[in-house]
C-alpha positions in Angstrom: 0.0 0.0 0.0 2.9 2.4 0.8 4.4 1.8 -2.6 1.0 2.6 -4.2 0.7 5.8 -2.2 4.2 6.9 -3.1 3.5 6.4 -6.8 0.4 8.6 -6.5 2.5 11.3 -4.7 5.0 11.6 -7.6 4.4 14.4 -10.0 3.5 13.3 -13.5 6.2 13.7 -16.2 5.1 16.2 -18.8 6.5 15.7 -22.3 6.8 19.2 -23.6 6.4 19.9 -27.3 6.1 22.9 -29.6 2.6 23.7 -28.4 3.6 23.8 -24.7 7.0 25.4 -24.7 8.0 28.8 -26.0 11.5 30.2 -26.6 11.7 33.4 -24.6 14.6 34.6 -26.9 12.9 33.7 -30.2 12.5 37.2 -31.5 15.5 38.6 -29.6 17.8 36.7 -32.0 16.9 39.2 -34.7 18.8 41.8 -32.6 22.0 40.2 -33.9 21.4 42.2 -37.1 22.1 45.4 -35.2 25.8 44.7 -35.7 25.9 44.6 -39.5 23.7 47.6 -39.6 26.3 49.6 -37.7 27.7 51.6 -40.7 24.2 52.7 -41.6 23.5 53.6 -37.9 26.8 55.5 -37.8 26.0 57.5 -40.9 22.4 58.3 -39.8 23.6 59.3 -36.3 26.2 61.7 -37.6 23.7 63.2 -40.1 21.1 63.8 -37.4 23.3 65.0 -34.6 26.4 66.4 -36.4 28.6 64.5 -33.9 31.4 62.9 -35.8 32.2 60.5 -32.9 29.4 58.3 -34.1 31.6 57.0 -36.9 33.1 54.9 -34.0 29.7 53.5 -33.1 30.8 49.9 -33.6 33.5 49.7 -31.0 31.7 52.2 -28.7 28.6 49.9 -28.6 30.3 46.5 -28.4 33.0 47.5 -25.9 31.2 50.3 -24.0 27.5 49.8 -24.1 27.2 46.0 -24.4 29.3 45.2 -21.2 26.9 47.5 -19.3 23.9 45.7 -20.8 25.3 42.4 -19.8 25.4 43.6 -16.2 22.0 45.4 -16.3 20.1 42.6 -18.0 21.8 39.7 -16.2 22.1 36.1 -17.0 19.8 33.3 -18.2 21.0 29.7 -17.4 17.7 28.1 -18.5 17.8 25.4 -21.1 15.3 24.1 -23.6 13.9 20.8 -22.5 15.4 17.7 -24.1 12.0 16.7 -25.7 12.0 20.0 -27.7 15.5 20.0 -29.1 14.8 18.2 -32.3 11.9 20.4 -33.2 13.8 23.5 -32.1 16.7 22.7 -34.4 14.4 22.1 -37.4 12.7 25.5 -37.1 14.1 27.3 -40.1 13.3 30.7 -38.6 16.5 30.5 -36.5 18.5 29.8 -39.7 17.2 32.9 -41.4 18.4 35.0 -38.4 22.0 34.0 -39.3 21.4 33.9 -43.1 20.2 37.6 -43.1 23.4 38.7 -41.3 25.5 38.2 -44.5 23.6 40.4 -47.1 23.4 43.2 -44.5 27.1 42.7 -43.8 28.0 43.2 -47.4 25.6 46.0 -48.0 27.3 47.8 -45.1 30.7 47.1 -46.6 29.8 48.5 -50.0 28.2 51.5 -48.2 31.3 52.1 -46.2 33.5 52.0 -49.3 31.2 54.6 -50.9 31.6 56.8 -47.9 35.4 56.4 -47.9 35.6 57.2 -51.6 33.3 60.2 -51.4 35.9 62.5 -49.9 33.5 63.7 -47.3 35.2 62.0 -44.4 38.3 63.3 -42.6 41.1 60.8 -42.0 39.9 60.3 -38.4 36.3 59.8 -39.4 37.4 57.3 -42.0 39.4 55.4 -39.4 36.3 55.5 -37.1 34.2 53.9 -39.9 37.0 51.3 -40.5 36.9 50.3 -36.8 33.1 50.0 -37.0 33.5 47.8 -40.0 36.1 45.8 -38.2 33.6 45.1 -35.4 31.1 44.0 -38.1 33.8 41.8 -39.7 34.8 40.3 -36.4 31.3 39.3 -35.4 30.7 38.1 -39.0 33.3 35.5 -38.2 31.0 34.4 -35.4 28.2 34.0 -37.8 30.6 32.1 -40.1 31.4 29.9 -37.1 27.7 29.0 -36.6 27.2 28.3 -40.2 30.5 26.5 -40.9 29.7 23.7 -38.4 26.6 22.7 -40.3 26.2 19.9 -42.8 24.1 21.9 -45.3 26.2 22.9 -48.3 24.5 26.4 -48.5 25.5 27.1 -44.9 29.1 26.1 -45.5 29.3 28.4 -48.5 27.7 31.3 -46.6 30.3 30.7 -43.9 33.1 31.2 -46.4 31.4 34.3 -47.8 31.2 35.8 -44.3 34.9 35.2 -43.7 36.0 36.9 -47.0 35.7 40.4 -45.5 38.4 39.8 -43.0 40.6 37.6 -45.2 40.4 34.8 -42.5 39.0 32.0 -44.7 41.5 29.5 -43.2 39.5 29.7 -40.0 36.9 27.4 -41.7 39.6 24.7 -41.9 41.5 25.2 -38.7 38.6 25.7 -36.4 36.6 22.6 -37.5 39.4 20.2 -38.1 42.2 21.5 -35.9 40.8 23.4 -32.9 38.0 21.0 -32.1 40.5 18.1 -32.1 43.2 19.8 -30.0 41.2 22.2 -27.9 42.6 22.8 -24.3 46.0 21.3 -25.1 49.4 22.9 -25.5 49.3 21.8 -29.1 46.3 24.0 -30.0 47.3 27.5 -31.2 43.8 28.7 -30.4 43.9 27.7 -26.7 45.5 30.3 -24.5 47.7 29.5 -21.5 47.8 30.6 -17.9 50.4 33.4 -17.6 50.1 34.3 -21.4 48.9 37.7 -22.1 46.5 38.3 -25.0 49.3 40.4 -26.7 51.6 37.4 -26.5 48.8 35.0 -27.6 47.8 37.0 -30.7 50.9 36.5 -32.9 51.2 32.9 -31.7 47.6 32.0 -32.6 47.5 33.9 -35.9 50.7 32.2 -37.1 49.9 28.8 -35.6 46.3 28.7 -36.9 47.5 29.6 -40.4 50.2 27.0 -40.3 47.8 24.4 -38.9 45.1 25.1 -41.5 47.7 24.8 -44.3 49.0 21.5 -42.9 45.5 20.0 -42.5 44.5 21.0 -46.0 47.8 19.7 -47.6 47.3 16.4 -45.9 43.8 16.1 -47.4 45.0 17.0 -50.8 47.9 14.6 -50.7 45.4 11.8 -50.0 43.5 12.9 -53.1 46.6 13.3 -55.2 45.7 17.0 -55.8 48.1 20.0 -56.0 48.5 22.2 -52.9 48.4 25.3 -55.1 45.1 25.0 -56.8 41.4 25.8 -56.2 41.1 22.3 -54.9 42.8 23.7 -51.8 40.1 25.3 -49.7 42.5 27.9 -48.3 43.5 29.0 -51.8 39.8 29.3 -52.6 39.1 31.4 -49.5 42.1 33.7 -50.1 41.0 34.1 -53.7 37.6 35.2 -52.6 39.1 37.9 -50.4 41.4 39.1 -53.2 38.5 39.3 -55.7 36.4 41.1 -53.2 39.0 43.7 -52.3 40.0 44.1 -56.0 36.3 44.7 -57.0 35.8 47.3 -54.2 39.1 49.0 -55.2 38.0 49.1 -58.9 34.5 50.2 -58.0 35.4 52.9 -55.5 39.1 53.6 -56.1 42.3 52.4 -54.3 41.6 54.9 -51.5 39.4 52.2 -49.9 42.3 49.7 -49.6 43.9 51.1 -46.4 40.5 51.1 -44.7 39.8 47.6 -45.8 43.1 46.5 -44.3 42.3 48.2 -41.0 38.9 46.6 -40.7 40.3 43.2 -41.6 43.0 43.3 -38.9 40.6 44.4 -36.3 38.1 41.8 -37.4 40.3 38.8 -37.1 41.9 40.2 -33.9 38.4 40.1 -32.3 38.1 36.5 -33.3 41.4 35.8 -31.6 40.6 37.7 -28.4 37.5 35.5 -28.1 39.6 32.4 -28.6 41.9 33.8 -25.9 39.1 33.9 -23.3 37.2 30.8 -24.3 39.8 28.2 -23.0 42.2 30.3 -21.0 44.5 28.0 -18.9 42.2 25.0 -19.2 43.9 21.7 -19.9 42.8 18.2 -20.9 44.8 15.8 -18.9 46.8 13.0 -20.5 45.7 9.4 -19.9 48.0 6.4 -19.3 48.2 5.6 -23.0 49.6 9.1 -23.6 46.5 10.4 -25.3 44.5 13.4 -24.0 41.2 12.8 -22.2 38.0 13.6 -24.1 37.0 17.2 -24.2 34.4 17.8 -21.5 32.4 20.8 -20.2 35.2 21.7 -17.8 37.5 22.6 -20.7 35.6 25.7 -21.8 34.8 29.0 -20.1 31.1 29.8 -20.3 28.8 32.7 -19.8 25.0 33.1 -19.6 25.0 36.9 -20.0 21.9 37.5 -22.0 22.9 40.6 -24.1 26.2 39.2 -25.4 24.6 35.7 -26.0 21.8 37.2 -28.2 24.3 39.2 -30.3 26.7 36.2 -30.6 24.2 33.4 -31.2 24.9 31.6 -27.9 28.6 31.4 -28.6 29.1 31.8 -24.9 27.6 28.4 -24.2 30.8 27.1 -25.5 31.1 23.8 -23.6 27.9 22.4 -25.2 29.2 23.6 -28.6 32.3 21.5 -28.2 30.3 18.5 -27.0 27.8 18.9 -29.9 29.5 20.9 -32.7 26.7 20.6 -35.2 24.0 21.6 -32.6 22.3 24.9 -33.7 22.8 28.0 -31.5 19.2 28.1 -30.3 19.5 24.7 -28.8 22.8 25.1 -27.0 22.6 24.4 -23.3 24.0 25.7 -20.1 26.2 23.1 -18.5 26.6 23.2 -14.7 30.1 21.6 -14.7 31.6 24.4 -17.0 33.6 27.1 -15.3 31.8 30.4 -15.6 33.2 33.8 -16.7 32.3 36.7 -14.4 30.6 38.6 -17.2 29.9 38.3 -21.0 32.4 38.2 -23.8 32.1 41.9 -24.5 33.4 42.9 -21.0 35.9 40.0 -21.0 37.4 41.2 -24.2 38.1 44.6 -22.7 39.8 42.9 -19.7 41.9 40.7 -22.0 43.3 43.9 -23.6 44.6 45.0 -20.2 46.8 42.0 -19.0 47.1 43.1 -15.3 43.3 43.4 -15.0 42.8 40.1 -16.8 45.2 38.3 -14.4 43.6 39.8 -11.4 40.1 38.7 -12.5 40.8 35.3 -14.1 43.9 33.7 -12.6 42.5 33.0 -9.2 39.3 31.6 -10.8 41.3 29.2 -12.9 43.4 28.0 -9.9 40.2 27.5 -7.9 38.7 25.5 -10.8 41.7 23.1 -10.4 41.3 22.9 -6.6 44.4 25.0 -5.9 46.7 22.8 -8.0 48.2 25.1 -10.7 50.1 22.2 -12.3 46.8 20.9 -13.7 46.4 24.1 -15.9 47.7 24.8 -19.4 50.7 27.0 -18.3 52.8 29.3 -20.5 56.2 27.5 -20.4 58.2 30.6 -19.8 56.0 31.4 -16.8 55.7 27.9 -15.3 58.2 28.3 -12.5 56.8 31.6 -11.4 53.2 30.4 -11.4 53.9 27.2 -9.6 55.9 29.1 -7.0 53.0 31.4 -6.4 50.1 29.1 -6.5 51.5 25.6 -5.8 51.4 22.4 -7.6 53.7 19.7 -9.0 56.6 21.0 -11.0 
């Protein structure tokens, strides 16, 4: 009788479906289009107010306003229920939120080139617009990241188109077939180390990622018996796309646009790399008895549930679930309790990463606490190893 009574006391399990569950962020994902609209917003703001500082609206918004919005709006650790994930991923509305980014991105790039070539902007105003376009290009790499992981050939092609603005087409190869294999190991050029500043990480990851992507693609071509220097090489194809794009813009608007295109490209891929810097800082997959690294788990990525940054970055901050399920679409990515949490969203963390003393003050003790006080379990910059172990403790 007691067993029968207990069974009646248990709450019934409700299988949620599309009719009983609603995505609270469903229409917020369209706010991601604010970023590629930035050059139009800058132009309209200057025209209305006469304040020329609005040409810098991209970096001012992303690195000034967005960190404050993350703090003001707060976090959302809620997850879609398991029973809804398949339906949620099949809803094509979410795909169009990312697809639309790219035509707006390129409309903004053409508009910016027209403005640079018009002769109406001073040198400082032109640089401000270039920095705004760099922010657009950097976040376009995030859109490319979302699309590039998918099996659909259209989405893969759109990913490469999004990358052309920054000349970082090799990211498509290195990220999918390099970073996801070696993440949180010393061998991964896109995983930063404890004691390594962003400014030391930047040249290492740019050179290392390029070298890695070339090696991965050459290995594939060798298997197929194809030449390394042909359009069969996806890197050559990606670089050709950028060269054609920049040449077309220079022919259409004059060579005056080329320095600005270079500025925006450098800022754009630097934003990608600063995000790489904070996503796995100091985290290390341990080696097993057979010498191989353990599988990548939730504890090997820094996460954030800050709502504002997550909406603009298509849930990139739920990075642990992304590494566990690389093809899972952004709207279905889940908060993972075991993952170490950043103190704020990516926008604010990027600013901290640019200032190494502040970054170390905020992040190093969190990393050491994550490893239970044993610094030797972290991915440590070799040149800083003795100093860090002396300070925090751990096996040499």
